[in-house]
C-alpha positions as CSV (number, residue, x, y, z in Angstrom):
1,M,82.6,136.2,53.8
2,G,85.7,137.8,52.4
3,E,89.3,136.8,52.9
4,E,92.2,139.3,53.0
5,T,95.8,138.3,53.0
6,L,97.7,140.5,55.5
7,F,101.1,139.0,55.1
8,E,102.6,136.3,52.8
9,S,106.2,135.2,52.2
10,T,107.1,132.3,49.8
11,A,110.5,131.1,48.9
12,E,112.5,127.9,48.7
13,R,114.5,127.5,52.0
14,T,116.8,124.9,53.5
15,R,115.6,122.7,56.4
16,G,117.9,124.6,58.7
17,E,116.4,128.0,57.6
18,I,112.9,126.7,58.0
19,A,113.7,125.3,61.5
20,A,115.3,128.7,62.5
21,Y,112.2,130.6,61.4
22,L,109.9,128.2,63.2
23,R,112.0,128.6,66.4
24,A,111.8,132.4,66.1
25,L,108.1,132.2,65.5
26,A,107.7,130.0,68.6
27,A,109.7,132.5,70.7
28,E,107.4,135.4,69.4
29,F,104.3,133.4,70.4
30,D,105.8,132.6,73.8
31,S,106.4,136.3,74.5
32,D,103.9,138.7,76.1
33,G,103.8,141.0,73.1
34,P,102.7,140.8,69.5
35,V,104.0,138.4,66.9
36,T,105.7,140.5,64.2
37,F,106.3,139.3,60.7
38,R,108.8,141.1,58.4
39,D,109.3,141.0,54.7
40,G,111.9,143.7,54.3
41,E,109.5,146.4,53.1
42,Y,107.1,146.4,56.0
43,A,106.1,144.5,59.0
44,L,102.8,143.1,60.3
45,A,102.2,142.9,64.1
46,A,99.5,140.3,65.1
47,T,98.6,140.0,68.8
48,P,97.1,136.6,69.5
49,P,94.9,135.8,72.4
50,E,96.0,133.5,75.2
51,R,94.2,130.5,73.5
52,A,93.8,129.8,69.7
53,T,93.0,126.9,67.5
54,F,96.2,125.2,66.1
55,D,95.8,122.9,63.1
56,V,98.5,120.7,61.6
57,E,97.8,119.0,58.3
58,V,100.0,116.9,56.0
59,E,98.6,116.5,52.5
60,R,99.6,114.7,49.4
61,E,98.6,116.1,46.0
62,S,98.9,113.8,43.0
63,E,98.6,114.8,39.4
64,N,99.9,113.1,36.2
65,G,101.8,110.4,38.2
66,E,103.7,113.0,40.2
67,S,103.0,113.9,43.8
68,E,103.8,116.7,46.2
69,L,103.7,116.7,50.0
70,Q,102.6,119.8,51.9
71,V,102.8,120.5,55.7
72,E,100.3,123.2,56.7
73,L,100.5,124.8,60.1
74,E,97.5,127.1,60.8
75,I,96.7,129.1,63.9
76,E,93.3,130.7,64.1
77,W,91.4,132.9,66.5
78,D,88.5,135.3,66.4
79,E,89.5,139.0,66.3
80,S,88.4,140.7,69.4
81,Q,89.5,143.4,71.8
82,E,92.3,141.2,73.1
83,S,93.7,140.4,69.6
84,S,94.6,142.5,66.6
85,A,96.6,142.6,63.4
86,E,98.2,145.8,62.2
87,R,100.6,146.6,59.3
88,I,103.7,148.6,60.3
89,D,105.0,150.4,57.3
90,E,108.1,151.7,59.0
91,P,109.0,149.6,62.0
92,S,110.5,151.8,64.8
93,E,113.3,149.2,65.2
94,P,115.1,147.5,62.3
95,D,115.3,144.2,64.3
96,V,111.7,143.8,65.1
97,G,110.0,140.6,64.2
98,I,110.9,137.4,62.4
99,Q,112.1,137.2,58.9
100,F,114.0,134.8,56.6
101,A,117.4,136.1,55.5
102,P,117.3,137.8,52.1
103,D,117.7,135.5,49.1
104,S,121.3,135.3,48.0
105,E,123.8,132.8,46.7
106,E,125.9,133.1,49.9
107,R,123.9,131.6,52.7
108,P,125.4,131.2,56.1
109,E,126.0,127.7,57.5
110,P,123.3,126.5,60.0
111,S,124.0,127.7,63.5
112,Q,125.8,125.4,65.9
113,G,123.9,127.1,68.7
114,R,120.4,128.2,69.9
115,F,119.1,131.1,71.9
116,E,117.3,130.3,75.1
117,V,115.0,132.7,76.9
118,Y,114.4,131.9,80.6
119,R,113.3,133.4,83.9
120,D,116.1,133.7,86.5
121,R,115.8,133.2,90.3
122,A,114.9,136.9,90.8
123,G,112.0,136.5,88.4
124,E,113.6,138.5,85.6
125,W,113.8,137.4,82.0
126,R,117.2,136.6,80.5
127,W,118.6,135.2,77.2
128,R,121.7,133.1,76.5
129,L,123.3,131.6,73.4
130,V,124.0,127.9,73.9
131,H,126.2,125.8,71.7
132,R,124.8,122.4,70.5
133,N,127.2,120.7,73.0
134,G,125.4,122.6,75.9
135,N,128.1,125.2,76.7
136,I,126.9,128.7,77.2
137,I,128.6,130.9,74.5
138,A,127.1,134.3,75.4
139,D,124.3,135.9,77.5
140,G,122.5,139.2,77.7
141,G,124.3,140.3,80.9
142,E,121.1,141.8,82.3
143,G,117.6,140.9,83.4
144,Y,114.5,142.1,81.6
145,S,111.1,142.8,83.2
146,S,109.3,140.9,80.4
147,K,110.0,138.0,78.1
148,H,109.1,140.3,75.1
149,N,111.9,142.7,76.1
150,A,114.4,139.8,76.6
151,I,113.6,138.6,73.1
152,K,114.0,142.1,71.7
153,G,117.5,142.2,73.3
154,L,118.6,139.0,71.8
155,R,117.2,140.0,68.4
156,S,119.2,143.2,68.6
157,V,122.3,141.1,69.0
158,Q,121.3,138.8,66.1
159,H,120.8,141.9,63.9
160,N,123.8,144.0,64.9
161,A,126.5,141.3,65.5
162,P,127.2,140.0,62.0
163,G,130.5,141.5,60.9
164,A,131.4,142.8,64.3
165,G,135.1,143.3,64.7
166,I,137.3,142.0,67.5
167,E,139.0,144.7,69.7
168,D,141.8,143.8,72.0
169,V,141.2,145.7,75.3
170,E,143.9,145.5,77.9
């Protein structure tokens, strides 16, 4: 039985960065579409089935009087017609998938807000940005037919908003 690594990303990150990545990963799993991983050069789209095996493991490795803790999260499923994994060399959209911010000396402060994706009374999917105090800061302004499309809309805002100017419109 052979093993093939389809995607791997390893770097030292802050707790806030790791939490943001895990939240984005959870949103991808919660959507109807594939879970897309990015590494800057390419993306990998994996379509999980409705049910999978989820394994959480905390290990301590000790050697020469020093120890290291590891938390491993593993999600497994058999490949079948309802699941797949496919490398995307040139994603059609620059904001597709989840990715850590590029390594740099200047890292943004952890966000004071969180994105929420929800179904409205009409059954459409919407997103909103909520401050940690519970106030709604922004919303998508429109309903989407699928959760996946609502997440794509909020990812577009995440990708395109940094550095956006302020225009006074009267």
